[in-house]
N, C-alpha and C positions, 0 to 999 in steps of 0.2 A: 667322569665314571670310571671305575675299575675295567681294566682290559678283559674282554670276553673270555679269554682263554683261561683266567684264573678262577671263573665263576663256575659253580656245579650247573649241569645241564637244566635243572629246574628253574634256574635265575637266568639264563641265557635271554637276551633281548631279540629272540627270532621267532616273531609272530607267524602261527601257522604252522610250525612244526610240532612234531609229536615226540615227546621223550618219556622215558619211565620215571616213574616217581613214587615216593611212599605217601600214603594218603595225609600225613601230616606236613609233608613238604607241598603237597598240592593244595593244601589250606594256605600256607605261607605264600605261596605263588598267587593264588586268588586275591589275597590281601594285598600284594604288591601291584598286581594289575588294577586294583581299585584306587591305588594312589595313597597308600597309608603314609602317615609323617610319624608314627608313634606305635610301638609295641611293648607291653609289658606283660609278665606273668609271673608264676611260681612253680617251680620244677614239680611235677607228678605225672607217673606213668597212668595212662597212655598218651598224655597230651605234650610232653616235655619237648620232643622233636620239633614242633610247631615254631616255637621262639629260637631253638639252636638253627633251625633252617633259615631264620632271618639274619642271622648275625652276619654272613657274608654280604648282606644288603645294607648292614649299618653304614660302611663306608662307601660302597659302590653308590648307592643312592641316597645318601644322608638320611636314612630312617633312624629314629630314637628307638633302639632296642635294649631293654632293661630287665633284669631279673629283680622284682621287687621283694619286700621283707615278707609279705604275703599277699593273697589274692584280693583283699578288701583294697590294700593300698595300691595295687595294679590298677584296679578298676577305676579307682577315684583319681590317678593321675591320667588315665587314659580320657576319664570323663573331662578334665581339664583340657586337654587336645581338643576333643570335640566341641567345647565351648568357644574356642578360638575358631572354629571353622575347619579344623584339620580332621582328617580321618584316623581312627585309632582302633587297634585291635588288643583284645585281651585274651590271655592263654590260660586256661584251667583245666583240671580234672574235676570230675563230678563234685567231689567233695569239697572243692574250692568254691563252688558256687554257693554253699552255706556262708562262706565268708562275704561274697560278693554281694549276697541278698539284702543287707542292710542298705548300703548306698543305693542298690539297684532300684529298691522300692521307694526311692525318693526320686531318682533319677526319671523313672518313667512317668511320674507326675509332673515335674517341671518339663520333661522333654528335653531334647538333645539339639545339636546344630548340625556340626559334622557327622558323617557317619561312624557309630561305633559298633563293633560287633565283639560279642564275646564267643570264642572258639572253645566248647566245652566237650572233652572227651570222656565218655561213660565207660565203665568197666563191667559189663554184664559177665557174672559169674565170680565177680570181685578177684580175680586172678592176681592183682598187683595193688590190693585196696582193702579196707576193712568193711566196706559194705559195698553194695551194687545200686546204689540210688539213681533214679531217673532224672536227669536234668529237664526234661521235657515238662515236668510239673510245675517248674517255674513259669511256664506259659500263663498257666490259670492263675498263679499267684501275682504275677507281675503285669498280666494282661499285654504280652509283648509277642511278637512272632518267633517261633522256633522252626529252624530249617534242619532238614536231617538229610544228607547225601548217602548214595548207596555205595558209591566206590570212588577210587581217588579222583576220576575225571569229573564226577560230580561235585566233589569236595572242592574243587579249583572253581567250578562254575557257581555252586551257590555261595561260597563265601565272597566272590566278585560282586554278585548280584545282591548279597546282603547290604553292603554299603549303600549301594543305590536306594533299596528298600528303608534302611534306617533313616536316610534323610528325607525320603518321601514321607515317611510317617512321622519324622522327628522322635523317634524311639530307639533304645537300643535293641539289637536283634542277635538272638542266640543262634549259632550254628552247632548241632548236637551230632558229634561223631561218637563212634564205638571203637573199641580196640580192634574188631576185625575190619574196619575202614581205615583208622588212624594209622595202623602197622601193616596193610596190605599195601601192594606194588602193583601199578597198573599203568597203562598209556594214557597220558594227559596231553591235550593240545595247548600250546600256549598261545596265549593273547598279547595284546600290545603292552608295553609299558610306558607309552606315551604319557599318561597320567602322572606316573610316578615320577618321570623324568622332569614334568613340568613343576612338580610341588616339592621335590627332594629339597633338603635344606643346604645340600652341595652338589655340585656337579650338574644341576638341572639345565635344561636347554635354554631356559629364561633366567637363570640365576637362582640364588636362594630365595624361598617364598616368606614374605614377611607375614607374620602372625600377630593377631591384635585381637582385644577383647572388648565387646560392647556391651554394658550392663543391660539385663532384660529382666523384669519382674519375674519371668517364668523360673530364673535360674535360684530364687530365693523361696525354697520350700518350707513352708511353716502352716500350722494348723490355726495361727491367729486369724481372727476375722472370717473363719471359714474359708481360707485360701485352699487348704489342702482338699477339703470337700468339693470345691469346685474344679480343682485340678481332677480329682477322681471322678467326677462326672464327665469331664471332657474326655478322660482316658476311655471310659466305657464307651462313649459316643464314637470312637475310633475303630472300635472292635469290627464295624462292617467295613472300613476301609482295609482292615487287615484281611478279612474273609475275601474280598475281591481280590487283594494283592496273592492271596494264597492259590486263588483260581488261576491267576497268571504266572504262578511259579514255573520257570523253565525245567526243573525237575520231574514236574507231574507226568504221568505216563498213564493213558486211559486206553484200555483193550476191552471194549464192550460190544458182544455181539448183539443180534436183535434179541434174542430170547437166552436165558442162561440158566442151566441147572444150580450153578454156584457163583455167587459173586465174591471175590476176595478184596479186602481193602488192606493196605500194607503200606509200609513207609521205611525208608533208610535201608539198612543192610539187610533187613527181612526180605526186601523185594528180590534180592538175588536168591534167597533160600527158596522163595515162592517159585521162581523162573526154573530153578534146578528141579524142585518137586515135581512141576507141571511137566518137565520133560520127559518124566518117566510114563506119562499117559500117551495113550494112542490118539491120533488126531481127531478121531471121531467124538472121543470125551473131551480132548483139550478144546475143541472148538465150541463146546458148550459152558466154558467157564469165561467169566468176565474179570478183569483185573483192574483196580484203580490203585496206582501209586500216587502217595500224597507227599510231593516234596517239601510241604510245610505241614507237619503233623498238628501244629497248633497255630491259629485255628484251622481246621480242616476246609479244604475246597468243597464247600457246599454242593455246587452244581453237578460235577462229576459223581459225588458220592450218592447224592439222590437219584440220579440217572441210572446208576448201577443197580441200586437198590430196587427201583421200580421193575427192572428187567429180569431180577434174580429171584429163583425160588427160596434159596437158602443163603446167608452170608456168613463169611468167616473173615476175622479180623487177625491180621498176623504182623506183629510189632516186636520188637527187642525191648525188653524193660518191662515196666508196669502198664496197665490197660488204659493208657493216656487216649489213644485212638478209638479204642473200643468203646469207652464211655461217653466220649463225644459223639461218636457215630450213634450210639442208641438214643441220646438226646435229641439228635437231629431227625431222626425216624419218627420219634415220637412227636416232636413238634410238628411234622409234616403228615401224621396220621398214616404212616407207612408200617404196616405190621408183619415183619418177617422174622423168623427165627435168627439170631446173631449168635455165632459160636466165637470163641476166642478164649482169653485167659481167664476170664470171670466164669465161664462155663465149664472149664476144666478140659477143653480140646487141645488146648496148648499149656505148658506147665507155667505157673505163676511166677517162678524165680528162675535164675540161671540163663544161659545163652540156648537160643534156639539153634536147630540144626535143619538140613534139608530133610533128613529122615523123620523128625516131629512133625514138619509141615506136610510131608508126604503122607503120614499115618493119619494126621487130621483130615486132609483131603479125602482120603480113601474111606475113612468111617462116613464122612457126610454125603459122599456118593455111593455109599453101599457097595464099595468095590470090594472084591473078595481079599486081597491082599495090597499092602502099599508098596509093591515091588513092580518091576517092569513086567507088563502083560506079556505073555506069549505072544509073537507075531505082531507086536504093536509096539509104539513108542518110538521116540528119536533121540533118546539120550545115551550117551556112553558113560554115564555116572556109575561109581560102584554102589553095589548093593549093601544093605545094612549087614548081612551075614559075611560079606567080603571085608567090610570096614572091621567087623568084631574079630575076624580071623586075623587081620594084619595086626590089631592093636594086641592080641594075645601073644603074637609071635614076638612083637617088639618088646613086650613086658619081659619076656624069656631072655632076650639077647642082650637088653639094656640094664645096667646095674642101678640099683636103687639110688636115688640121690635126694637126701634130705635138705631142706631149707636151712642154712647155716651162715654164718659169718665166714668171710674170705679168709684165705690162709694169709696171716701176718696181720689181721685186723687189730686195730689197737682197742676195739671194743671188746675183744676177746681178753685181753690183758686186763682191762679195767674189771670185767665181771667176774674173772678168776679171782682177783684180789677182794673184790666185794663180796664174793661167796666165802672167802676165807675170813673175813671182818665179822659177817653174819654168823658165822660158827660161835664167835665169842659171845654172843647173846642168845644163840640158838635159833635155828630157822622158825620154828613155830612161833617164836616171840617177835618176830619181823614181819612188817607188811611193806611189799615192795610194789609201787604204783610205776608202770612204764609208760611209753609213748611210741609216737611213731617213727620208725626209721630203722635202719639195718641192725641196730642194739635190741629190736624187739624180738629177735630171734633168740635171746636170753631167757625166753620162756621154757624153752625146750631144754632137755637134758644135754649137758650135765649141769647146767648152772641153775635153770627153773627158778630164777629170780624176777618173775612177773606175776603178781597175783591179781592186778588190775591194770586193763589197757583199754582206750578208747579212742580219742581223735587227737589230732595235731595240738600240743601244748596241754591236754586235758590233765595229764600228770601232776601239774602243779595245782590246779584248780581242784582237783579230786584229793589231793594232798591237804589242802587247806581246810577242806569238810572233815576228813577223817581227824585231823588235828584238833578241831573243835569238839571232839567227842572223847569220851573216857574209854579209849579202846585197850589200855594197858598192853599195847605193842610199841614196838620201835618203829619209827615211821621213816621209809626211804622212798625217794623218786630218782628215777634217771630219765634224762631227757637230752636230745642232741643238741648241738650248737645252733644249726640252721632252725631247728625247731624251736628251740628257747627264743630266737629273735623273732621268729614267725608269730608265736602266741604265748610264749611263757612269761614274758616281762610283765604283763599286768597281774597274772595269777600269784607271781614272786611278790609283787607289790602287796597283793592281799595277804600273803602270808607272814610278810614281815609285820604288816599293821596288825594282823591277828596274833602275833608272836607264837605262830606255830613252831613246835619243836620237831624238828626233822632234819634228815641228812638228804641234800639234793645233789646228785653227781650229775653233771654235765659231762656228756661223752663228746669231747671236741676233737674230730678228726678233719677239720679244716675245710669241710667241702660238704655238699648235699649228695652223701654217698648213693643212697638207694635209686636215685633216679639218673645217675650217670656222671657224678662228680662235677656238678655245677658250682660256682663260687658263692661263697656266702657273704654276709656283711663283715666278717672277720678275715676273710681271705686276702683283701688288699687289692683286688681287680674286679672289674666289671663283666658282664656277660661277654662284651667283645674283647676282653682281655686287656684292657687299658688299666693303667694303674689307679687307685681308689683307696681312700683312706680306711685303715682296719680299725674296725671299731672293737675295742678291747672290753671284753665280757666282763672280766674282772674288775674294771675300773666302774663300769655301769653298775654292777651287782653292789659293790660298796657304797655307791652313790645312793643306792636305794636303802641302806640302812641295814644290810647284813654285815654282822660284825666278824664273823669267820669266813675267809675266802681263801681257799688254798689251791694253788695251780701245781698239779704234779705231772711229771712225766708217765704216760699211760703204760708204757714198756717196763717201767719200774715198779712190780707188783708190790715189792714191800713198801715203797713210798706211797702208793696208792692206799694199801690197807691201813697204813699209819694214819694216813690223813682222814680217812672215813672213821676211824676209831676215835681220833680227836674230836672229829666234827661231832660224833654221837654223843659227846659230853657238854655240847653247848646248849645253854637254855634259850632256845629259839631257832629259827632257821640258819643251817650251816651250808656253804656250799663247797664242794668239792669239784674243780675242774680237771678232769683227767685228759690230757691233750697228747695227741699222737697223730701222726700223719695218716692218711687212709692208705691201706696197702695198696689199691689200685693206682693211686697218683704216685705212689713211691716206687712202683715198677715201671710205671710209664716214664717218669723221670731218668729212671736208670737206664731204660731202653733208649730214650732219646739220646742220651749222653753216650750211648755206647759202651756202657759201663756193666761188668759182670758181677751178678749177685752171687757171692760165695755161700753155699747152703751149710747148713749142719749135719753133722753125721753122728751115729751112736756108736759108742766103743763098747762092743759085745762083751767084752770080758767084765767091763764095769756095770753093764745093764743087769739088774737082779729081776727083771720082769714085773716090777711094782705096779706098773700101768697108770702112774700119776699123769704123766704127758698125754697118754690116749684117752683115759676115763675121766680125768677132771678138767683137762684143757681142751681136748677134742679138736685139735688143730687137723685140718683137712690134709696137712702135709706129714702128718705123723700116721702110720699104718702099724698094725699088729700082725707079727709072724706067728701064727698059731702053732706052728711046728718047733721054732725055736724059743717060743715063748719070750721073744724079745721085741723092743719097739724099732721100726725102721723109718727113717726120714726120707720122703719121697723127692722128687727133682722138682717139684714146684715151690718148695722152701724159699721164704722171702728174707732169711736170716732176720727176722725180728728178735731172738734170742730169749724168748719167753721160756720155751721148753728147757733151754739150758739153764736159765735161773731156776726154774722149780725143781728140777731133777735132784733128787736126794742123794744120788750117788755121783753127781757132776759127770755122768756118762755121755753127755750130749756136747759136743765140741764144734768147732768150725771144720769144715772138711778138710781144709789145708793142714790140720792139725795143730792148728794155733788154740790156745786156750780161750774160753768164752770170754767175750769183751764186757759181759755184765759184771 
């Protein structure tokens, strides 16, 4: 085992000690305490740090840690580990569950062997995603347990328990986090790593574990002979086992007085909002409110929910996301002929979309209890929380002090150069005569000015699938698609095969920055290294694309705007799909490498006498490192310049040069 001193606090083998950890680190720790042998996923905010937190454990404890090509492959690989008896963790964000759903809805029928847990991080409010879908809906669809922690401490506890539950039920189990839990920091109590040391493939106390596979008819899922139907019937029969497990969940919290004016059913991070909201109330009011927190929101713990309902006059369901708990609760009450008004998202007491806040919960409680205001009553309450008016005043003052920051590509981003060249190429045909289909990644910011080169954008890899559809129609437009290197490997290859087979005439630009840039510079299959930094074969996209039958494949330097433009124009003349790979290092990786090598980046500067104030570098390139001096009516290069040289290359007056006075190297 790696020496204790080199491991971060949350990985220390120190049972009983308490450390400060991020929610995602706590999930990783819980998986390690459960004794996992395998972990795989695909980067995606807010889940990325879970796998990254496991990277130090790869060598320390012999755990296989892998960034897979997509979430479906990650789950299937983890499923293989489960079938050998090993415990496996799958890391994904909510939209990745859509990819996992296909194999998941077969694995739930045949069942599993070693514990397999999916750690899915949702993004209420869609701060880092194209939607805010609720992973808990997969509980209904797959008929498997969903666990939901409220804070980092519970994230550790529930993840560890999830593996035991998975093996008990022989089913995959989902631990659903949200951004406010995944990225929150809090104290966690470390448990034992004894099981991990015993099962590790290297450095274990008993030596490496031997894995094997024993064939079992359960692992062949097929509809032939009614087999899938029998599996489905057996899955239904296990729902009661899941309900009993839900009632034994260690994260349940039950606070039910003899009689209650209001009963609140909640789960996950929403429980913390409930606790803060109730803290505003005087003790005489608070003592008449019942609270049940379900550590497993699917299926619900029936006993505590029914007991609270019978003792409460009015009921409120508080949850983050869709009304998953609310709908189950209403069905449960109807089945037991308990007729009480149930407020929540369906009734409009809480908003149906976006994140919840303590203020929203407090307002709902106040309305249901007929209180005059959802603020701290005079002479009562035991909370030091900030009032809504105080919050609004602080937010207003912050907006005055902080400058506006639009979402944009980084200084020195190779995608900026690509889109500058692409827009110049589009002018040849007329922008209105072109249709641009975008994809998921940093380059999606090209939808904004000054580029405005995204007309359609959906999900990972959808650019090429949508492009194929447009290509089969007589649109009388020139078709373009832009997709990133990691996204292409994730989901673009099958769609490109379809485009080739259908002879779709279109220009496909792959913005290759050699990394998964938007989630923290994780390696891709073309980077030549694994999640743990070990050397790996580089998958050459250009060779793969040519093998698929694409006749025109051009690889160009993204920072050579003239070459990119010329390649795009040539591709536009091809009768069929034509691919331009615009390749340039991610600016963040470039700066990081320079910093680690202790090398100075020589920035560019503007020669005032030559600058005529045309604004090309500011208005058409919009590099964050270039500012406009409104007084002098000249451009200014700021200190965060990465010396990418694009501005110098496009300046009509050649007024931008290296700060040392050397001519532009382009």
